C-alpha positions in Angstrom: 0.0 0.0 0.0 1.4 3.4 -0.9 0.2 7.0 -1.4 -0.5 6.6 -5.0 -3.1 3.8 -4.3 -4.7 6.0 -1.7 -5.0 8.9 -4.2 -6.4 6.5 -6.8 -9.0 5.3 -4.3 -10.0 8.8 -3.4 -10.3 9.7 -7.1 -12.7 6.8 -7.7 -14.7 7.7 -4.6 -15.1 11.3 -5.8 -15.9 10.4 -9.4 -18.3 7.6 -8.7 -17.1 5.4 -11.6 -13.8 3.9 -12.6 -14.2 5.3 -16.1 -14.6 8.9 -14.9 -11.9 8.5 -12.3 -9.5 7.1 -14.9 -10.0 10.2 -17.1 -9.6 12.6 -14.1 -6.4 10.8 -12.9 -5.0 10.4 -16.5 -4.5 6.7 -16.0 -5.9 3.6 -17.8 -9.0 2.0 -16.3 -7.4 -1.4 -15.9 -4.4 0.1 -14.1 -6.7 2.1 -11.8 -8.8 -1.0 -11.1 -5.6 -2.9 -10.2 -4.4 -0.1 -7.9 -7.7 -0.1 -6.0 -7.6 -3.9 -5.8 -4.1 -3.8 -4.3 -5.4 -1.4 -1.6 -8.4 -3.7 -0.9 -6.1 -6.7 -0.6 -3.7 -4.8 1.7 -6.5 -3.8 4.0 -8.5 -7.0 3.6 -11.7 -5.1 2.9 -14.1 -4.3 0.0 -14.1 -0.6 -0.7 -16.9 -0.4 -3.3 -20.1 -2.3 -4.1 -20.8 -2.4 -7.8 -24.4 -1.5 -8.6 -25.6 -1.0 -12.1 -23.8 1.8 -13.8 -22.0 3.1 -10.7 -20.2 2.4 -7.5 -21.4 2.6 -3.9 -18.7 3.1 -1.3 -18.9 0.6 1.6 -18.8 1.4 5.3 -15.2 0.2 5.3 -14.6 2.4 2.3 -16.0 5.5 4.1 -13.6 4.8 6.9 -10.6 4.4 4.6 -11.7 7.5 2.6 -11.6 9.6 5.8 -8.1 8.5 6.8 -6.8 8.5 3.2 -7.9 12.1 2.7 -6.1 13.1 5.9 -2.9 11.3 4.9 -2.9 12.9 1.4 -3.6 16.4 2.8 -0.9 15.9 5.5 1.6 15.0 2.8 0.6 18.1 0.7 1.1 20.2 3.8 4.5 18.6 4.5 5.6 19.4 1.0 4.5 23.0 1.2 6.2 23.5 4.6 9.4 22.0 3.4 9.3 24.3 0.3 8.7 27.3 2.6 11.6 26.3 4.9 13.9 25.9 1.9 12.9 29.4 0.8 13.8 30.7 4.3 10.3 31.0 5.7 8.9 29.6 9.0 6.1 27.7 7.4 2.4 27.8 6.5 -0.7 27.5 8.7 -4.3 27.3 7.5 -7.0 28.6 9.8 -10.7 28.5 9.6 -12.7 31.4 11.0 -16.6 31.7 11.0 -18.1 35.0 9.8 -19.2 35.9 13.3 -15.6 36.0 14.5 -14.1 38.2 11.7 -13.1 41.6 12.8 -13.0 40.4 16.4 -10.4 40.2 19.2 -9.5 36.8 17.8 -8.7 38.1 14.4 -6.6 40.9 15.9 -4.7 38.3 17.9 -3.9 36.4 14.7 -2.7 39.7 13.2 -0.4 40.4 16.1 1.0 36.9 15.9 1.8 37.2 12.2 3.3 40.7 12.5 5.5 39.4 15.3 7.2 36.9 12.8 7.8 38.0 9.3 8.6 34.4 8.1 5.1 33.1 9.0 2.6 32.5 6.2 -1.1 32.1 7.1 -4.1 31.2 5.0 -7.4 32.2 6.6 -10.6 30.5 5.3 -13.9 32.2 6.3 -16.9 29.9 6.3 -19.7 28.5 8.3 -18.7 26.2 11.1 -20.2 23.1 9.5 -18.0 23.7 6.4 -14.9 24.5 8.4 -15.1 21.5 10.6 -15.4 19.2 7.5 -12.2 20.9 6.2 -10.5 20.4 9.5 -11.4 16.7 9.7 -10.2 16.3 6.2 -6.8 17.8 7.0 -7.3 20.8 4.8 -7.2 23.2 7.9 -4.7 23.1 10.7 -7.2 24.5 13.2 -10.2 26.6 13.4 -11.6 29.3 15.7 -15.1 28.7 17.1 -17.5 29.5 20.0 -17.9 26.7 22.5 -21.7 26.3 22.3 -21.3 25.9 18.5 -18.6 23.3 18.7 -19.3 19.8 17.7 -18.3 17.8 20.8 -17.3 14.7 18.9 -14.4 12.8 20.4 -12.2 13.6 17.3 -12.1 17.3 18.2 -10.3 19.2 20.9 -11.3 22.7 22.2 -8.9 25.2 23.9 -10.5 28.3 25.4 -9.3 31.7 24.4 -11.7 34.4 25.5 -15.3 35.2 26.0 -17.3 37.1 23.4 -20.7 38.7 23.7 -23.7 38.8 21.3 -26.5 41.3 21.6 -30.0 41.9 20.2 -30.2 45.0 18.1 -32.7 47.0 16.0 -33.0 50.6 14.7 -33.2 53.4 17.3 -36.7 54.4 16.1 -38.1 50.9 16.9 -40.4 50.7 19.9 -38.2 47.8 21.2 -35.2 50.2 21.4 -37.1 52.7 23.5 -38.1 50.3 26.3 -36.2 49.6 29.5 -37.0 45.9 29.2 -38.7 43.9 26.5 -40.4 40.6 27.2 -39.3 37.6 25.1 -42.9 37.0 24.1 -43.1 40.4 22.4 -40.2 39.4 20.2 -42.0 36.3 18.9 -44.0 38.4 16.4 -41.0 40.6 15.4 -39.4 40.4 12.0 -36.0 38.7 12.5 -33.0 38.5 10.3 -30.5 35.8 11.2 -27.4 34.1 10.0 -28.4 31.0 8.1 -26.8 28.1 9.9 -28.0 25.3 12.2 -26.5 26.9 15.3 -28.4 30.1 14.9 -31.6 28.1 14.3 -30.9 26.2 17.5 -30.4 29.5 19.4 -33.7 30.9 18.1 -35.5 27.7 19.2 -33.9 27.5 22.7 -34.2 31.3 23.3 -38.0 31.2 22.9 -38.5 27.6 24.3 -37.2 28.8 27.7 -40.5 30.8 27.9 -42.6 28.0 26.4 -42.8 29.8 23.1 -42.3 28.7 19.5 -39.5 30.4 17.4 -40.7 33.3 15.2 -41.9 32.4 11.7 -41.1 35.8 10.1 -37.4 35.7 9.2 -34.9 36.5 6.6 -31.9 34.1 6.5 -28.6 35.1 5.0 -25.0 33.7 5.0 -23.6 37.2 5.0 -23.1 39.3 8.1 -22.8 42.4 6.0 -26.2 41.6 4.5 -27.7 40.9 7.9 -26.4 44.2 9.3 -27.7 46.1 6.2 -31.3 44.7 6.7 -31.1 45.7 10.4 -30.1 49.3 9.5 -33.0 49.6 7.1 -35.5 49.2 10.0 -38.3 46.9 10.8 -36.0 44.0 11.9 -34.4 42.6 15.0 -31.3 40.4 15.0 -28.5 38.9 17.1 -24.9 40.0 16.3 -21.6 39.9 18.1 -21.1 43.0 20.2 -17.8 43.9 18.4 -19.6 43.9 15.0 -22.1 46.6 16.1 -19.9 48.8 18.2 -19.6 51.6 15.6 -23.3 51.3 14.6 -24.4 51.7 18.3 -22.0 54.6 18.8 -23.2 56.4 15.7 -26.9 55.7 16.5 -27.5 53.6 13.4 -28.5 50.6 15.6 -29.8 50.3 19.2 -29.7 47.6 21.8 -32.9 45.6 22.7 -32.8 45.1 26.5 -34.3 41.7 27.2 -33.8 39.0 29.9 -31.0 36.6 29.1 -29.0 39.2 27.1 -26.2 39.6 26.2 -25.3 36.0 25.3 -21.7 35.2 26.4 -19.9 32.4 24.6 -16.4 31.1 25.1 -14.3 31.3 21.9 -11.4 29.0 21.4 -9.3 26.9 19.1 -10.5 23.6 17.7 -8.0 21.0 16.6 -8.1 17.3 15.7 -7.3 14.8 18.4 -6.1 12.3 15.8 -3.2 14.4 14.4 -0.6 16.6 16.1 -0.3 20.2 15.0 2.4 21.0 12.5 5.3 23.0 14.0 4.0 26.1 12.2 0.5 25.6 13.4 1.7 24.9 17.0 3.7 28.1 16.9 0.8 30.1 15.7 -1.6 28.6 18.3 0.9 29.5 21.0 1.1 33.1 19.7 -2.7 33.4 19.5 -3.2 32.1 23.0 -0.5 34.6 24.3 -2.1 37.5 22.4 -5.6 36.6 23.6 -4.5 36.4 27.2 -2.7 39.8 26.9 -6.0 41.3 25.5 
C-alpha cells in the first residue's frame, strides 16, 4: 500500500465510476482497477459495491476515505512546509474562521502573531462552522476558531479556550423595542427577524424562545452574509443577534440600538478547535501558542 493507491481510491470515490476517475487521474481504467484492488487486498476489505452503472462506497470504504484524505492532505502540507523552509520561511498554517468572528479580538490576535514573525505564512478560510469542521477533519485546515456552544463535541475534536465574546440583540433606534427599559421575550415572537443562516443560529432561536414556552418566530430573513444581515437591520423593521464587536460603531453612531431583554447579552467562550487524531504541525503549533498569548494579553 502506498500514497498513489490512496490517491487512486479517493479519485474513484469522488468520481463515482472507474471510467470517470481514470479520465480525471490520467490513468488507464485497468491500471486504476488494479491499484484499488491492491489497496483492498492490503487492508482486507471491500471498498466499493458495484451497482448497475455506478459504485457505492462501503462502510469500510468510508472509513478508509476519511483517513486517506487526511494522509494525502498531510503529505501536501508537508511538501508545502518543506518548500517554505527551503525558501527561508517559517512555514504555512491554514486557519478556519466563522463569519461571526471576523473583525474580532481573535482576528486581531492572529494579526499580532503574524506581524511578530515575518517568516510566518497564514491562509485564513472564512466559512460556516459546518463547512470549516469538515475541512479540519479532512486535514485541509490546521485548526479553526469557534465559539464553544457551536462546537461539535465529537471525540475527534479538541477545544482550547481563548476568551469570552458577547452577542447582543439590536434593531434601529426608532423601533419601539429600542425605547423600552426591558422587552419581554414573548413580544419578540412576532417581530421580523434577520438571522445568519446556519444550524447553530436556528438552534439558538429555538432555545431562546423555548425557555419561555414559546415557538420560534416564523417571520425571518436568513442570510449567510453578516454584512447583508447588518444592512437589513439598518433599514429598519427587523431585529437580529450580532456579536457586540460587530455593532460597536453602529451603536456609537446611532445607526442601531440595543434591545434590552432577559438573558442578554449572550456570552460564549471562543477557542481553538483541533483534531485529536493528528498533532499540529510545527508552524500551526507556533501560531496557536502566539494566538493564546495575544488573547491572554488582551
